[in-house]
N, C-alpha and C positions, 0 to 999 in steps of 0.2 A: 820463433823461440822454439826451443828442444821439446819431444815427444812426451806427455805428461805419464807420471806412471802411479797406477790407481793401487792398491793395495789393499784387497780385502782378506779378513782375519777370520776365520769361526771353525772351529773342531768338527762343524755337521759340512761333510762334503757336499752334499746334497745343496745345500744353500749356497757353499762356495763355489759350483758348476752354474745355480740360476742366477750370481752375479755377474759369474763372468760373462755367461752367454747374454746378458739383460744388458751391463754396461759395453760388453764391445760390442753388441751391435747399434748402441745409439749414442756413444761418443765417438766413433769414428774412429780416421786412421790417427789423429793427434793425441792418441791412450793407448798406454800399454797397459795390461791389466794382469796383475799378479794377484798369484794367489797363497796364505801359509795358514796352517791347520792347527797354528800354537802361536801364543807369544815369542817364545824362544823362538821358535821357524824367521818368526816378521822382524823383529830384533836383527839378526844374524841379515836377513837380503837388505836391511837397512845400512847395518857396517859393511854390505858386500856391494850398494851403491857408491857409498859413500867414498870406498877406494878406487870407484869408476871415475869419480869425479860428479855424480849425480845424486839427483836427491826426492824422495818421494813429493811428487806434489797431494796427495789424498790417501789417507786412511782408515778405511770401515771395516770396524772392530765390534764383534761379541763382549758380550760385558762376562755371563759365566764360559769359562775356558777351564780343561783341567793342568795342570800348572801355575797361570798363572790371569789372572782375572782381566778382565779387557780396560778396567782405569789403572791398573797398574801396568799398562803395556802402554797405553795412549800417554801416561807420562815419561817412560821410561823413552818414549818415541821422541816426544816433546823436548827432553832433555840433548837428544843427538840431531834433533831436527824441528827446531823449534816454529821456523816457517810453515813446513806439513801443515795441511787442513786434516783433524780429525774429525770421523764421526759417529757416534755409537749407533750400532743395530742389533735390537737387542727381543727377546722375548721374554728373558727376567734380569731385573736389577733393583738394587736399592739404592736409598736417596744417599745414602753418604761415597758408594762408589760413583754413582752421575754427579755430586756434590764437587767429589775430588776431582774427577775427566775435567769439568768444567773451570775450577781452579784453577789446578798445577797441569793442566794439557789443554788447555786454551782448545774445550769441545765445543767445536763448530753448530754441530745440531747433534742432537738424539732423536730415533728413527726407531719405531716398535714392529717386531714381529709379529705374524706374519706382514711384512711390507708392502706399500702399494706402491706397484710396479713406475708410474706417472711420477709418483710424489719422488722414490727412489734417484731416478733418473734426476729430475729436474735440482734435489738436492746435489747429488754428484756432479752436475753442470755449473751450479752457482758456484760450489766449492773449486772447483779448477779454475773458472774465472776469476773468484777472488785471489787467489794463489799466485795466477799469473798476472793479475794488475801488480799488485804487492811490489812480484818480483819485476814488473818493468816500471815501476815509481823507483824502486833501490837503483837501477840502472840510470833512470835519470836523475836520481841523487848525485850518485857516482862521477855521474858526465858533467854536471854542476857545479859540482868540487871542482874538477880537474880543470875545467875550463875559468872559474874564479882563480884560480892559483895562480892560471897561466895570465889571465887580468892582472893582477897584482904582481908579478914579474916583472911583466911589462909596465906598468906603472911604475913600479920602484926604478926600474932601468932610465927611465926618460924623468924620473926628477933629480935623477945625479949628473 
């Protein structure tokens, strides 16, 4: 499988540096850690990746950010890239925003700041694993559909 892309979005550069260092060291060379300081920057990165034929594996987003809240970002990312696993990591949120992220963005997990390093790494690893499993199943289904179509074609030829 291709390299995973994990995007961390937070308006606090200290948090972004900590996430990049922690996840980069714990998730190995199979994943690239990208950062964005705003929701708009995250959406632009997603667009750029899609133009290259690539998709975000996991997004870890803060909730309170200037310009665009985390729930809005996750909903918009879900519209662009529904298979991307979405995690909210925040010290401030409201129930309405969290519900929106769950219902409209298929939120995978909600974590509070200050975060526990082990919990964050475990969550990120399980999110990457879930993403790869789903992608693998999709590829298997596509293969089976092609094989089934070929078998049906062969059956049609032998019955004529």
